[in-house]
VMD Tcl script that builds the backbone (N, CA, C; Angstrom):
set m [mol new atoms 234]
animate dup $m
set s [atomselect $m all]
$s set {name element resname resid chain x y z} {
  {N N MET 1 A 34.118 -20.841 -9.332}
  {CA C MET 1 A 33.300 -19.825 -8.671}
  {C C MET 1 A 32.466 -19.094 -9.717}
  {N N SER 2 A 31.190 -18.934 -9.410}
  {CA C SER 2 A 30.325 -18.234 -10.348}
  {C C SER 2 A 30.721 -16.758 -10.397}
  {N N GLN 3 A 30.374 -16.146 -11.493}
  {CA C GLN 3 A 30.746 -14.743 -11.702}
  {C C GLN 3 A 29.965 -13.837 -10.762}
  {N N LEU 4 A 30.675 -13.053 -10.003}
  {CA C LEU 4 A 30.035 -12.109 -9.101}
  {C C LEU 4 A 29.793 -10.794 -9.824}
  {N N LYS 5 A 28.679 -10.188 -9.527}
  {CA C LYS 5 A 28.380 -8.868 -10.070}
  {C C LYS 5 A 28.905 -7.844 -9.074}
  {N N ILE 6 A 29.719 -6.914 -9.561}
  {CA C ILE 6 A 30.231 -5.867 -8.679}
  {C C ILE 6 A 29.113 -4.848 -8.469}
  {N N TYR 7 A 28.613 -4.812 -7.251}
  {CA C TYR 7 A 27.516 -3.899 -6.906}
  {C C TYR 7 A 28.041 -2.473 -6.824}
  {N N LYS 8 A 29.184 -2.322 -6.169}
  {CA C LYS 8 A 29.746 -0.986 -5.994}
  {C C LYS 8 A 31.241 -1.119 -5.783}
  {N N GLU 9 A 31.985 -0.126 -6.234}
  {CA C GLU 9 A 33.431 -0.093 -6.007}
  {C C GLU 9 A 33.739 1.082 -5.088}
  {N N LEU 10 A 34.459 0.788 -4.005}
  {CA C LEU 10 A 34.828 1.832 -3.054}
  {C C LEU 10 A 36.338 2.003 -3.063}
  {N N ASP 11 A 36.799 3.177 -3.411}
  {CA C ASP 11 A 38.228 3.478 -3.333}
  {C C ASP 11 A 38.472 4.155 -1.992}
  {N N LEU 12 A 39.020 3.387 -1.069}
  {CA C LEU 12 A 39.231 3.895 0.283}
  {C C LEU 12 A 40.718 4.105 0.567}
  {N N THR 13 A 41.493 4.320 -0.481}
  {CA C THR 13 A 42.940 4.459 -0.310}
  {C C THR 13 A 43.313 5.713 0.467}
  {N N SER 14 A 42.441 6.707 0.480}
  {CA C SER 14 A 42.803 7.957 1.153}
  {C C SER 14 A 42.346 7.991 2.608}
  {N N SER 15 A 41.598 6.980 3.036}
  {CA C SER 15 A 41.135 7.000 4.423}
  {C C SER 15 A 41.701 5.818 5.199}
  {N N SER 16 A 41.804 5.997 6.512}
  {CA C SER 16 A 42.292 4.919 7.360}
  {C C SER 16 A 41.525 4.927 8.668}
  {N N CYS 17 A 41.903 4.051 9.573}
  {CA C CYS 17 A 41.224 3.888 10.859}
  {C C CYS 17 A 39.764 3.501 10.642}
  {N N ALA 18 A 38.841 4.211 11.262}
  {CA C ALA 18 A 37.429 3.814 11.205}
  {C C ALA 18 A 36.729 4.289 9.931}
  {N N GLY 19 A 37.332 5.187 9.183}
  {CA C GLY 19 A 36.706 5.729 7.977}
  {C C GLY 19 A 36.225 4.677 6.993}
  {N N PRO 20 A 37.105 3.781 6.540}
  {CA C PRO 20 A 36.701 2.772 5.558}
  {C C PRO 20 A 35.592 1.869 6.077}
  {N N ILE 21 A 35.651 1.511 7.353}
  {CA C ILE 21 A 34.649 0.596 7.900}
  {C C ILE 21 A 33.283 1.263 7.942}
  {N N GLY 22 A 33.252 2.533 8.285}
  {CA C GLY 22 A 31.986 3.263 8.276}
  {C C GLY 22 A 31.366 3.311 6.891}
  {N N GLU 23 A 32.179 3.602 5.895}
  {CA C GLU 23 A 31.680 3.656 4.513}
  {C C GLU 23 A 31.234 2.287 4.039}
  {N N LEU 24 A 32.043 1.292 4.343}
  {CA C LEU 24 A 31.782 -0.070 3.878}
  {C C LEU 24 A 30.526 -0.640 4.512}
  {N N SER 25 A 30.320 -0.357 5.769}
  {CA C SER 25 A 29.197 -0.914 6.523}
  {C C SER 25 A 27.856 -0.663 5.835}
  {N N GLY 26 A 27.622 0.582 5.446}
  {CA C GLY 26 A 26.368 0.920 4.785}
  {C C GLY 26 A 26.196 0.233 3.451}
  {N N VAL 27 A 27.274 0.126 2.694}
  {CA C VAL 27 A 27.202 -0.480 1.366}
  {C C VAL 27 A 26.963 -1.989 1.476}
  {N N LEU 28 A 27.598 -2.648 2.435}
  {CA C LEU 28 A 27.434 -4.094 2.585}
  {C C LEU 28 A 25.977 -4.468 2.855}
  {N N GLU 29 A 25.274 -3.612 3.580}
  {CA C GLU 29 A 23.874 -3.903 3.891}
  {C C GLU 29 A 22.993 -3.889 2.646}
  {N N GLU 30 A 23.482 -3.281 1.566}
  {CA C GLU 30 A 22.688 -3.158 0.342}
  {C C GLU 30 A 22.877 -4.332 -0.624}
  {N N ILE 31 A 23.960 -5.109 -0.456}
  {CA C ILE 31 A 24.226 -6.136 -1.473}
  {C C ILE 31 A 23.317 -7.349 -1.312}
  {N N ARG 32 A 23.105 -8.014 -2.435}
  {CA C ARG 32 A 22.288 -9.224 -2.472}
  {C C ARG 32 A 23.187 -10.409 -2.792}
  {N N GLU 33 A 22.603 -11.593 -2.729}
  {CA C GLU 33 A 23.309 -12.821 -3.084}
  {C C GLU 33 A 23.855 -12.694 -4.504}
  {N N GLY 34 A 25.111 -13.083 -4.725}
  {CA C GLY 34 A 25.703 -13.019 -6.062}
  {C C GLY 34 A 26.319 -11.670 -6.393}
  {N N GLU 35 A 26.211 -10.712 -5.477}
  {CA C GLU 35 A 26.822 -9.404 -5.691}
  {C C GLU 35 A 28.017 -9.250 -4.752}
  {N N ALA 36 A 28.937 -8.402 -5.139}
  {CA C ALA 36 A 30.119 -8.155 -4.314}
  {C C ALA 36 A 30.414 -6.664 -4.280}
  {N N VAL 37 A 31.080 -6.260 -3.212}
  {CA C VAL 37 A 31.589 -4.894 -3.116}
  {C C VAL 37 A 33.097 -4.995 -3.318}
  {N N LYS 38 A 33.606 -4.216 -4.256}
  {CA C LYS 38 A 35.049 -4.169 -4.504}
  {C C LYS 38 A 35.612 -3.006 -3.707}
  {N N VAL 39 A 36.563 -3.317 -2.844}
  {CA C VAL 39 A 37.132 -2.301 -1.960}
  {C C VAL 39 A 38.620 -2.174 -2.258}
  {N N ILE 40 A 39.083 -0.950 -2.473}
  {CA C ILE 40 A 40.501 -0.692 -2.715}
  {C C ILE 40 A 41.048 0.030 -1.494}
  {N N LEU 41 A 42.056 -0.573 -0.875}
  {CA C LEU 41 A 42.631 -0.042 0.367}
  {C C LEU 41 A 44.096 0.299 0.160}
  {N N GLY 42 A 44.546 1.320 0.868}
  {CA C GLY 42 A 45.892 1.820 0.641}
  {C C GLY 42 A 46.975 1.269 1.551}
  {N N ASP 43 A 46.592 0.508 2.587}
  {CA C ASP 43 A 47.649 -0.017 3.454}
  {C C ASP 43 A 47.203 -1.314 4.119}
  {N N GLU 44 A 48.177 -2.073 4.583}
  {CA C GLU 44 A 47.904 -3.398 5.116}
  {C C GLU 44 A 47.156 -3.357 6.446}
  {N N ALA 45 A 47.413 -2.351 7.272}
  {CA C ALA 45 A 46.719 -2.241 8.561}
  {C C ALA 45 A 45.214 -2.062 8.338}
  {N N THR 46 A 44.861 -1.213 7.388}
  {CA C THR 46 A 43.441 -0.998 7.081}
  {C C THR 46 A 42.840 -2.270 6.508}
  {N N LYS 47 A 43.594 -2.973 5.675}
  {CA C LYS 47 A 43.123 -4.239 5.104}
  {C C LYS 47 A 42.792 -5.229 6.216}
  {N N LYS 48 A 43.675 -5.347 7.194}
  {CA C LYS 48 A 43.429 -6.267 8.314}
  {C C LYS 48 A 42.185 -5.853 9.104}
  {N N ASP 49 A 42.015 -4.553 9.325}
  {CA C ASP 49 A 40.829 -4.055 10.028}
  {C C ASP 49 A 39.550 -4.412 9.261}
  {N N VAL 50 A 39.583 -4.185 7.958}
  {CA C VAL 50 A 38.406 -4.462 7.125}
  {C C VAL 50 A 38.116 -5.960 7.114}
  {N N GLU 51 A 39.157 -6.794 6.992}
  {CA C GLU 51 A 38.951 -8.250 6.996}
  {C C GLU 51 A 38.301 -8.707 8.302}
  {N N ALA 52 A 38.770 -8.185 9.418}
  {CA C ALA 52 A 38.205 -8.554 10.724}
  {C C ALA 52 A 36.740 -8.102 10.825}
  {N N PHE 53 A 36.462 -6.895 10.354}
  {CA C PHE 53 A 35.103 -6.358 10.381}
  {C C PHE 53 A 34.168 -7.215 9.529}
  {N N VAL 54 A 34.625 -7.575 8.332}
  {CA C VAL 54 A 33.826 -8.362 7.396}
  {C C VAL 54 A 33.455 -9.715 8.020}
  {N N LYS 55 A 34.441 -10.380 8.623}
  {CA C LYS 55 A 34.179 -11.687 9.247}
  {C C LYS 55 A 33.208 -11.546 10.412}
  {N N LYS 56 A 33.411 -10.519 11.216}
  {CA C LYS 56 A 32.561 -10.297 12.386}
  {C C LYS 56 A 31.099 -10.075 11.979}
  {N N LYS 57 A 30.913 -9.400 10.858}
  {CA C LYS 57 A 29.566 -9.093 10.380}
  {C C LYS 57 A 28.946 -10.238 9.572}
  {N N GLY 58 A 29.710 -11.312 9.343}
  {CA C GLY 58 A 29.163 -12.469 8.636}
  {C C GLY 58 A 29.255 -12.400 7.121}
  {N N TYR 59 A 30.078 -11.490 6.615}
  {CA C TYR 59 A 30.308 -11.430 5.169}
  {C C TYR 59 A 31.558 -12.233 4.852}
  {N N LYS 60 A 31.852 -12.370 3.570}
  {CA C LYS 60 A 32.959 -13.220 3.148}
  {C C LYS 60 A 33.852 -12.462 2.168}
  {N N ILE 61 A 35.156 -12.688 2.280}
  {CA C ILE 61 A 36.078 -12.110 1.305}
  {C C ILE 61 A 36.278 -13.152 0.209}
  {N N ALA 62 A 35.703 -12.871 -0.953}
  {CA C ALA 62 A 35.743 -13.812 -2.065}
  {C C ALA 62 A 37.104 -13.777 -2.755}
  {N N GLN 63 A 37.751 -12.627 -2.705}
  {CA C GLN 63 A 39.040 -12.481 -3.377}
  {C C GLN 63 A 39.835 -11.379 -2.702}
  {N N SER 64 A 41.140 -11.616 -2.582}
  {CA C SER 64 A 42.028 -10.622 -1.996}
  {C C SER 64 A 43.291 -10.573 -2.845}
  {N N THR 65 A 43.553 -9.430 -3.448}
  {CA C THR 65 A 44.733 -9.294 -4.304}
  {C C THR 65 A 45.459 -8.001 -3.972}
  {N N GLN 66 A 46.687 -7.919 -4.448}
  {CA C GLN 66 A 47.446 -6.686 -4.278}
  {C C GLN 66 A 47.746 -6.127 -5.658}
  {N N GLU 67 A 47.470 -4.852 -5.836}
  {CA C GLU 67 A 47.749 -4.163 -7.105}
  {C C GLU 67 A 48.666 -2.995 -6.785}
  {N N GLY 68 A 49.932 -3.151 -7.090}
  {CA C GLY 68 A 50.904 -2.136 -6.716}
  {C C GLY 68 A 50.966 -2.064 -5.204}
  {N N LYS 69 A 50.785 -0.877 -4.643}
  {CA C LYS 69 A 50.806 -0.755 -3.185}
  {C C LYS 69 A 49.403 -0.849 -2.566}
  {N N ASN 70 A 48.401 -0.994 -3.412}
  {CA C ASN 70 A 47.026 -1.087 -2.919}
  {C C ASN 70 A 46.564 -2.529 -2.760}
  {N N PHE 71 A 45.613 -2.716 -1.875}
  {CA C PHE 71 A 45.009 -4.026 -1.660}
  {C C PHE 71 A 43.565 -3.975 -2.147}
  {N N VAL 72 A 43.154 -5.008 -2.884}
  {CA C VAL 72 A 41.814 -5.047 -3.452}
  {C C VAL 72 A 41.076 -6.258 -2.883}
  {N N LEU 73 A 39.938 -5.998 -2.261}
  {CA C LEU 73 A 39.120 -7.068 -1.696}
  {C C LEU 73 A 37.764 -7.103 -2.398}
  {N N LEU 74 A 37.284 -8.324 -2.658}
  {CA C LEU 74 A 35.915 -8.503 -3.127}
  {C C LEU 74 A 35.141 -9.124 -1.985}
  {N N ILE 75 A 34.138 -8.435 -1.499}
  {CA C ILE 75 A 33.396 -8.869 -0.322}
  {C C ILE 75 A 31.976 -9.244 -0.747}
  {N N THR 76 A 31.540 -10.437 -0.296}
  {CA C THR 76 A 30.214 -10.948 -0.639}
  {C C THR 76 A 29.450 -11.310 0.632}
  {N N LYS 77 A 28.178 -11.627 0.447}
  {CA C LYS 77 A 27.379 -12.126 1.571}
  {C C LYS 77 A 27.926 -13.480 1.975}
  {N N GLY 78 A 27.902 -13.781 3.270}
  {CA C GLY 78 A 28.462 -15.015 3.806}
  {C C GLY 78 A 27.737 -16.260 3.410}
}
mol reanalyze $m
mol bondsrecalc $m
mol representation Tube
mol addrep $m
């Protein structure tokens, strides 16, 4: 996989429900090909919500890892 440029990093560990998706939505519209948004989430339910939202909007999760109790997603254009 070619090296992705991190366009923006969003630490959304303190928000849940619709909060992260609202923040993420605006940022995703700004990324270009070869760029990714790094999202840090604090719980698995929010991670599942974000993954579903990303797929629905036609973006792709390039990487999904867990760091301690947080989940880290790299989201790119589909």
